[in-house]
Residue frames as qw, qx, qy, qz and C-alpha x, y, z in Angstrom:
[[0.186, -0.060, 0.570, 0.798, -9.22, -62.46, 14.67],
 [0.291, -0.419, -0.593, -0.624, -13.00, -62.83, 13.88],
 [0.205, -0.152, 0.484, -0.837, -15.03, -61.14, 16.61],
 [0.436, -0.367, -0.757, -0.319, -18.01, -63.00, 18.09],
 [0.467, -0.625, 0.022, -0.626, -20.46, -62.30, 20.82],
 [0.895, -0.415, 0.078, -0.144, -19.51, -65.49, 22.73],
 [0.041, -0.705, 0.708, -0.016, -16.18, -66.79, 23.95],
 [0.721, -0.074, 0.672, -0.150, -17.48, -70.41, 24.00],
 [0.006, -0.302, 0.761, 0.574, -16.16, -72.19, 20.84],
 [0.161, 0.298, 0.935, 0.109, -19.17, -74.54, 20.51],
 [0.183, 0.748, 0.447, -0.455, -21.64, -71.62, 20.76],
 [0.062, 0.668, -0.349, -0.654, -19.64, -69.76, 18.14],
 [0.092, -0.119, 0.889, 0.432, -19.56, -72.71, 15.86],
 [0.191, 0.519, 0.829, -0.088, -23.30, -73.30, 16.16],
 [0.161, 0.769, 0.175, -0.594, -23.87, -69.65, 15.45],
 [0.071, 0.541, -0.566, -0.618, -21.93, -70.07, 12.20],
 [0.043, 0.025, 0.960, 0.275, -23.86, -73.15, 11.27],
 [0.423, 0.381, 0.477, -0.669, -27.42, -71.73, 11.43],
 [0.559, 0.457, -0.331, -0.608, -27.80, -72.06, 7.64],
 [0.394, 0.255, -0.875, -0.119, -26.87, -75.76, 7.92],
 [0.487, -0.211, 0.578, -0.620, -29.45, -76.77, 10.60],
 [0.899, 0.177, -0.013, -0.401, -31.37, -79.19, 8.47],
 [0.684, 0.449, -0.565, 0.105, -28.12, -80.93, 7.58],
 [0.033, -0.419, 0.729, -0.540, -27.10, -81.05, 11.22],
 [0.682, -0.084, 0.427, -0.588, -30.41, -82.55, 12.35],
 [0.899, 0.293, -0.215, -0.246, -30.39, -85.10, 9.53],
 [0.476, 0.467, -0.692, 0.277, -26.80, -86.17, 10.38],
 [0.254, -0.336, 0.670, -0.611, -27.69, -86.42, 14.11],
 [0.830, 0.031, 0.220, -0.511, -30.82, -88.54, 13.43],
 [0.836, 0.372, -0.398, -0.060, -28.83, -90.88, 11.13],
 [0.206, 0.455, -0.751, 0.432, -26.13, -91.26, 13.86],
 [0.523, -0.182, 0.553, -0.622, -28.80, -92.09, 16.43],
 [0.904, 0.180, 0.040, -0.386, -30.61, -94.62, 14.23],
 [0.638, 0.463, -0.608, 0.093, -27.28, -96.24, 13.18],
 [0.011, -0.379, 0.767, -0.518, -26.42, -96.73, 16.84],
 [0.710, -0.045, 0.349, -0.610, -29.86, -98.04, 17.64],
 [0.915, 0.290, -0.134, -0.248, -29.58, -100.65, 14.98],
 [0.405, 0.544, -0.681, 0.276, -25.97, -101.34, 15.91],
 [0.209, -0.299, 0.748, -0.555, -27.10, -102.30, 19.40],
 [0.806, 0.040, -0.006, -0.591, -29.99, -104.48, 18.21],
 [0.667, 0.276, -0.687, -0.090, -28.07, -107.74, 17.49],
 [0.055, 0.186, -0.848, 0.493, -27.65, -108.67, 21.19],
 [0.590, 0.107, 0.346, -0.722, -31.42, -108.48, 21.54],
 [0.780, 0.291, -0.368, -0.414, -31.76, -110.77, 18.57],
 [0.416, 0.262, -0.851, 0.183, -29.34, -113.28, 20.15],
 [0.278, -0.041, 0.689, -0.668, -31.48, -113.18, 23.31],
 [0.737, 0.223, 0.076, -0.633, -34.62, -113.82, 21.29],
 [0.663, 0.341, -0.638, -0.191, -32.84, -116.66, 19.37],
 [0.128, 0.189, -0.893, 0.388, -31.81, -118.33, 22.65],
 [0.523, 0.077, 0.456, -0.716, -35.43, -117.94, 23.85],
 [0.767, 0.311, -0.286, -0.482, -36.59, -119.72, 20.65],
 [0.504, 0.301, -0.806, 0.078, -34.07, -122.57, 21.10],
 [0.025, 0.110, -0.826, 0.552, -34.82, -123.07, 24.80],
 [0.418, 0.223, 0.561, -0.678, -38.60, -122.42, 25.07],
 [0.197, 0.163, 0.866, 0.429, -39.54, -123.46, 21.54],
 [0.093, -0.568, -0.647, -0.501, -43.30, -122.98, 20.91],
 [0.362, -0.816, -0.428, 0.141, -43.66, -120.92, 24.20],
 [0.500, -0.053, 0.012, 0.864, -41.00, -118.35, 23.29],
 [0.057, 0.552, 0.185, -0.811, -41.66, -114.57, 23.12],
 [0.156, 0.215, -0.561, -0.784, -42.01, -114.76, 19.32],
 [0.129, -0.340, -0.915, -0.174, -44.89, -117.26, 19.67],
 [0.020, -0.600, -0.569, 0.562, -46.77, -114.65, 21.80],
 [0.199, 0.582, -0.060, -0.786, -46.80, -112.29, 18.80],
 [0.750, 0.448, 0.063, -0.483, -48.03, -114.85, 16.32],
 [0.504, 0.508, -0.683, -0.147, -45.16, -117.00, 15.14],
 [0.857, -0.329, 0.161, -0.362, -46.26, -120.38, 16.57],
 [0.984, 0.020, 0.024, 0.177, -43.83, -122.96, 15.29],
 [0.586, -0.557, 0.288, 0.513, -40.06, -122.96, 15.63],
 [0.523, 0.229, 0.479, 0.667, -39.46, -122.73, 11.79],
 [0.079, 0.865, 0.357, 0.344, -41.75, -119.73, 11.59],
 [0.422, -0.886, 0.043, 0.190, -39.84, -118.09, 14.49],
 [0.627, -0.315, 0.381, 0.602, -36.45, -118.79, 12.85],
 [0.406, 0.526, 0.472, 0.579, -37.65, -117.40, 9.51],
 [0.147, -0.949, -0.240, -0.142, -38.92, -114.28, 11.32],
 [0.572, -0.699, 0.179, 0.389, -35.55, -113.94, 13.15],
 [0.607, 0.070, 0.450, 0.651, -33.73, -114.22, 9.80],
 [0.196, 0.748, 0.414, 0.481, -35.90, -111.53, 8.19],
 [0.334, -0.936, -0.114, 0.016, -35.54, -109.24, 11.20],
 [0.680, -0.443, 0.276, 0.515, -31.81, -109.83, 11.33],
 [0.521, 0.301, 0.440, 0.666, -31.46, -108.96, 7.68],
 [0.006, -0.887, -0.305, -0.348, -33.60, -105.74, 8.11],
 [0.490, -0.848, 0.002, 0.202, -31.59, -104.70, 11.10],
 [0.643, -0.268, 0.357, 0.622, -28.13, -105.26, 9.51],
 [0.375, 0.540, 0.461, 0.596, -29.34, -103.53, 6.30],
 [0.184, -0.942, -0.227, -0.165, -30.73, -100.55, 8.30],
 [0.601, -0.681, 0.125, 0.400, -27.49, -100.24, 10.34],
 [0.591, -0.002, 0.421, 0.688, -25.37, -100.20, 7.17],
 [0.206, 0.727, 0.463, 0.464, -27.72, -97.81, 5.42],
 [0.285, -0.950, -0.118, -0.046, -27.70, -95.25, 8.27],
 [0.648, -0.497, 0.237, 0.526, -23.95, -95.63, 8.65],
 [0.472, 0.327, 0.444, 0.688, -23.55, -94.74, 4.99],
 [0.016, -0.850, -0.378, -0.368, -25.99, -91.82, 5.38],
 [0.448, -0.871, -0.042, 0.198, -24.45, -90.37, 8.52],
 [0.647, -0.240, 0.320, 0.649, -20.97, -90.55, 6.93],
 [0.334, 0.481, 0.456, 0.670, -22.17, -88.74, 3.88],
 [0.181, -0.899, -0.324, -0.234, -24.07, -86.08, 5.88],
 [0.554, -0.746, 0.043, 0.367, -21.34, -85.30, 8.40],
 [0.599, -0.054, 0.360, 0.713, -18.81, -85.11, 5.57],
 [0.174, 0.693, 0.435, 0.548, -21.05, -82.69, 3.66],
 [0.348, -0.917, -0.195, -0.029, -21.49, -80.60, 6.75],
 [0.642, -0.518, 0.167, 0.541, -17.73, -80.59, 7.44],
 [0.491, 0.232, 0.416, 0.730, -16.90, -79.57, 3.87],
 [0.031, 0.794, 0.391, 0.465, -19.54, -76.84, 3.70],
 [0.484, -0.855, -0.113, 0.149, -18.52, -75.48, 7.11],
 [0.654, -0.267, 0.254, 0.661, -14.80, -75.48, 6.08],
 [0.348, 0.455, 0.423, 0.702, -15.62, -73.61, 2.87],
 [0.185, -0.889, -0.321, -0.268, -17.86, -71.08, 4.65],
 [0.560, -0.771, -0.010, 0.303, -15.27, -70.38, 7.44],
 [0.616, -0.067, 0.320, 0.717, -12.42, -70.03, 4.92],
 [0.194, 0.628, 0.401, 0.638, -14.37, -67.51, 2.92],
 [0.343, -0.905, -0.224, -0.113, -15.48, -65.59, 6.04],
 [0.658, -0.561, 0.102, 0.492, -11.89, -65.52, 7.37],
 [0.518, 0.179, 0.380, 0.745, -10.52, -64.38, 3.98],
 [0.012, -0.801, -0.372, -0.469, -13.20, -61.59, 3.73],
 [0.526, -0.828, -0.119, 0.155, -12.27, -60.51, 7.26],
 [0.667, -0.261, 0.217, 0.663, -8.47, -60.41, 6.32],
 [0.354, 0.495, 0.408, 0.681, -9.31, -58.27, 3.28],
 [0.183, -0.883, -0.303, -0.309, -10.90, -55.64, 5.51],
 [0.670, -0.606, -0.100, 0.417, -7.98, -55.30, 7.92],
 [0.111, 0.963, -0.229, -0.091, -5.48, -52.38, 7.79],
 [0.720, 0.498, -0.409, 0.257, -1.94, -52.96, 6.51],
 [0.143, -0.651, 0.571, -0.479, -0.58, -52.20, 10.00],
 [0.874, -0.234, 0.289, -0.312, -2.11, -55.45, 11.18],
 [0.943, 0.298, -0.053, 0.136, -0.13, -57.47, 8.70],
 [0.393, 0.679, -0.428, 0.450, 3.08, -55.63, 9.51],
 [0.303, -0.571, 0.550, -0.529, 2.73, -56.22, 13.24],
 [0.880, -0.138, 0.325, -0.317, 1.30, -59.76, 13.25],
 [0.353, -0.356, 0.834, 0.231, 3.15, -62.95, 12.55],
 [0.553, 0.300, -0.501, -0.594, 2.43, -64.43, 9.05],
 [0.272, 0.082, -0.957, 0.052, 2.80, -68.02, 10.42],
 [0.180, 0.218, 0.728, -0.625, 0.11, -67.47, 12.97],
 [0.526, 0.383, 0.007, -0.760, -2.34, -66.23, 10.35],
 [0.520, 0.278, -0.710, -0.385, -1.58, -69.16, 8.10],
 [0.075, -0.010, -0.945, 0.319, -2.12, -71.53, 11.09],
 [0.375, 0.327, 0.498, -0.710, -5.54, -70.10, 11.77],
 [0.572, 0.445, -0.212, -0.656, -6.52, -70.10, 8.12],
 [0.566, 0.299, -0.735, -0.223, -5.28, -73.62, 7.42],
 [0.285, 0.072, -0.914, 0.281, -4.71, -75.87, 10.46],
 [0.242, 0.121, 0.623, -0.734, -7.41, -74.60, 12.78],
 [0.666, 0.260, -0.033, -0.698, -10.13, -74.83, 10.13],
 [0.535, 0.264, -0.784, -0.172, -8.80, -78.28, 9.12],
 [0.066, 0.024, -0.874, 0.481, -9.10, -79.42, 12.69],
 [0.472, 0.209, 0.355, -0.780, -12.67, -78.16, 12.87],
 [0.706, 0.267, -0.383, -0.532, -13.50, -79.97, 9.66],
 [0.405, 0.165, -0.894, 0.096, -12.06, -83.25, 11.10],
 [0.190, 0.067, 0.698, -0.687, -14.10, -82.72, 14.27],
 [0.618, 0.275, 0.095, -0.731, -17.32, -82.33, 12.22],
 [0.629, 0.323, -0.623, -0.334, -16.45, -85.23, 9.87],
 [0.602, 0.014, -0.788, 0.131, -15.60, -87.80, 12.63],
 [0.152, 0.075, -0.663, 0.729, -15.63, -86.39, 16.24],
 [0.475, -0.069, 0.162, -0.862, -19.23, -85.12, 16.48],
 [0.807, -0.002, -0.458, -0.373, -20.62, -88.46, 15.29],
 [0.561, 0.068, -0.752, 0.339, -18.49, -90.37, 17.77],
 [0.075, -0.092, 0.513, -0.850, -19.67, -88.16, 20.66],
 [0.652, -0.025, -0.083, -0.753, -23.30, -88.58, 19.69],
 [0.787, 0.024, -0.587, -0.186, -22.97, -92.34, 19.30],
 [0.355, 0.116, -0.749, 0.547, -21.22, -92.61, 22.66],
 [0.305, -0.062, 0.367, -0.876, -24.03, -90.76, 24.38],
 [0.762, 0.032, -0.244, -0.599, -26.67, -92.84, 22.73],
 [0.650, 0.104, -0.746, 0.102, -24.86, -96.04, 23.69],
 [0.069, 0.098, -0.670, 0.733, -24.69, -94.95, 27.34],
 [0.511, -0.010, 0.197, -0.837, -28.42, -94.12, 27.36],
 [0.808, 0.059, -0.402, -0.427, -29.63, -97.28, 25.54],
 [0.609, 0.104, -0.749, 0.240, -27.38, -99.71, 27.44],
 [0.000, 0.083, -0.618, 0.782, -27.97, -97.95, 30.78],
 [0.615, -0.030, 0.014, -0.788, -31.69, -97.83, 30.13],
 [0.792, 0.051, -0.553, -0.254, -31.73, -101.49, 29.31],
 [0.397, 0.092, -0.764, 0.501, -29.74, -102.34, 32.46],
 [0.241, -0.051, 0.442, -0.862, -32.19, -100.31, 34.56],
 [0.707, 0.033, -0.197, -0.678, -35.26, -101.78, 32.83],
 [0.794, 0.072, -0.590, -0.125, -34.16, -105.38, 33.00],
 [0.767, -0.304, -0.449, 0.343, -32.31, -105.46, 36.34],
 [0.049, -0.886, 0.056, -0.458, -32.29, -102.34, 38.36],
 [0.750, -0.636, 0.178, 0.033, -30.77, -104.09, 41.43],
 [0.842, 0.025, 0.210, 0.496, -27.79, -105.33, 39.35],
 [0.362, 0.733, 0.101, 0.567, -27.44, -101.90, 37.79],
 [0.349, -0.883, 0.127, -0.287, -27.30, -100.22, 41.14],
 [0.844, -0.441, 0.241, 0.187, -24.89, -102.85, 42.46],
 [0.763, 0.258, 0.164, 0.569, -22.52, -102.29, 39.51],
 [0.158, 0.802, -0.008, 0.576, -22.56, -98.55, 39.96],
 [0.336, -0.685, 0.417, -0.494, -22.27, -98.67, 43.71],
 [0.629, 0.156, -0.761, 0.023, -20.49, -101.98, 44.53],
 [0.220, -0.026, -0.786, 0.577, -20.94, -101.57, 48.32],
 [0.455, -0.216, -0.020, -0.864, -24.56, -100.59, 48.28],
 [0.574, -0.107, 0.645, -0.493, -27.23, -102.48, 50.25],
 [0.840, 0.370, -0.050, -0.394, -28.33, -104.13, 47.01],
 [0.574, 0.521, -0.630, 0.045, -25.00, -105.70, 46.33],
 [0.142, -0.328, 0.805, -0.473, -24.90, -107.07, 49.95],
 [0.311, -0.232, -0.905, -0.176, -28.15, -108.97, 49.37],
 [0.032, 0.331, 0.612, -0.718, -30.12, -106.79, 51.84],
 [0.022, 0.563, 0.670, 0.483, -33.72, -106.14, 50.69]]
């Protein structure tokens, strides 16, 4: 119906969203920051265990919190800041993705309507009205749902894989390789 230079749907979509680039970048950044703060609590649990087990010689004591009560207060404050930041960025990315989805839906409906107005009457006589209504209604609604929910989920999944995978490689590359390749020389205990 609407001609485009590319047959790739994502390329065509991004071409139609050039005017929304700042909104897209802001939504992506908020999604990434939300996932970063969402993955931080396991690190806090590890630091808490370190405080309980090692007491005055824990990691927090090396950065200036010498006594256990000081370390626990620092952990409480850090925990509060992390949970607050996670919730704040979750709210922001929801708002930004929803705004992007609504603006895109509005823009594409107007663009499709303008295109339909320029077509000859023979097109409407030979084409199925139901197909036109499907494109104008259902297809654009599906795109709106993708931008509202799907794009954020894909970004957060990718970020999770990179952060968790990076942490696995950083903290224990041998175990990481053994979990990926169960029959590697590392999993057999050969050095």
